C-alpha angles and dihedrals in degrees: 000000000000117000125201114254126197133198108246101226126135140189121352128209130180093218115117122217138152118296097246093188088081092059099040094054097033091233096168091064087071094041089055088057091052097259105133101137096271112166094015122118119208122195116214113202103191142090118319119270147207098286097199098045105145091232094070107006110155096015097098107095102172142003147163135195115235096161128109095244092112094228097120134263095280097052110106099165127106140179089216115098097217104086092043092053096045094048092049091058092055102045109001118146130240102265132170092357091305128115112216114163123057094215104029096174098051123106125239132225114193121215100183105202104148127071129228090280092056092251131128145142135260089245092056091048092048092049091049092051091050090048092053090051091051090051092056102259115175094194131018122208118208111182091174140074150183131213097238135062111238129189094233093053093045092048092050092053091046090050090053093051093047088055093051094256120139116223112207116195139184113246091218141254098255094109115141095210085273099142087162089068094240094138122056117221121179135190130176139262086022091062094062114106088227096058127073108246116209127199128187136252132180132234090279094053092254121142107250118244091239099050115111120246120214144121092268097066107117104175141349132226138176108299104149118087095348120177110239143163115266133197116274090047088286136130132229145177109246135179132206141092084267088076097044088056099063089049088062091043089054092048090051088053090056091047094048091051089050091050091051092051094048100041104023092230141074117269122238112250091255091051092054091047090050090050090053092052091054087068098048122119117201118227109230116245096009118122118244091239088064102041108017105200092345135248128322121262112176091196092072135054141184101353118081116232133188121232 
């Protein structure tokens, strides 16, 4: 049975500020070592997007439309802001003295599964995930979710993992301002053990009041007032676990490039996930159901430290 799926965006503002994700996770430490995502392909399962946005123009190498918008399988565009914003956080260029994307030299595969209203089905999402795998994606970003587990969605995620592809998913924006984790909120595919479930923090390392709390949360990333690309070749400040998720996808792209350089092979999915966890920093006093292993700090490795 098909289940309705929603993009997991939040509030949008036109105010421009610094992209604090770069500072929180120490991204430029990896850039300075030459790890910018080069050679890594990231699948984006989302709405369509503004294809010629200056932030990532020329970085989209493949795509197919699985949504119900009736525009044909080759149409990757959308009037919805979501796909444009998410993609910009993965691979966006350095523009106007601002760094946007975490892995600016990676390549993007679009699995358009959501229509112009940000709605889709579990079947469309599953088909888009399978397509990204077939196109050689190393990582697949799913900033979307539904309330129910479905066989097609579960099978698609399992297929990705068995092919060595990481599936990074938004935990959801159903939080009840319960930053103590007292209320359990679940969205799929984030709630599969096989996927990487991402919650959201703000600029002060606080769990956002909208971020879902549950035992599946693996890590957190900036998701409150995040600087993103926006349709019309514009930029905006946007909040939601949708925008924490591509930050983790971008970091995984950096880590996978690093692994290839060091070991001259691709990591298994579990190896790449383990590598990610070596750079986590736990937030003191925050329950595991809210933060998982914590946020990513590329200046540390192996030992766990408290903020």
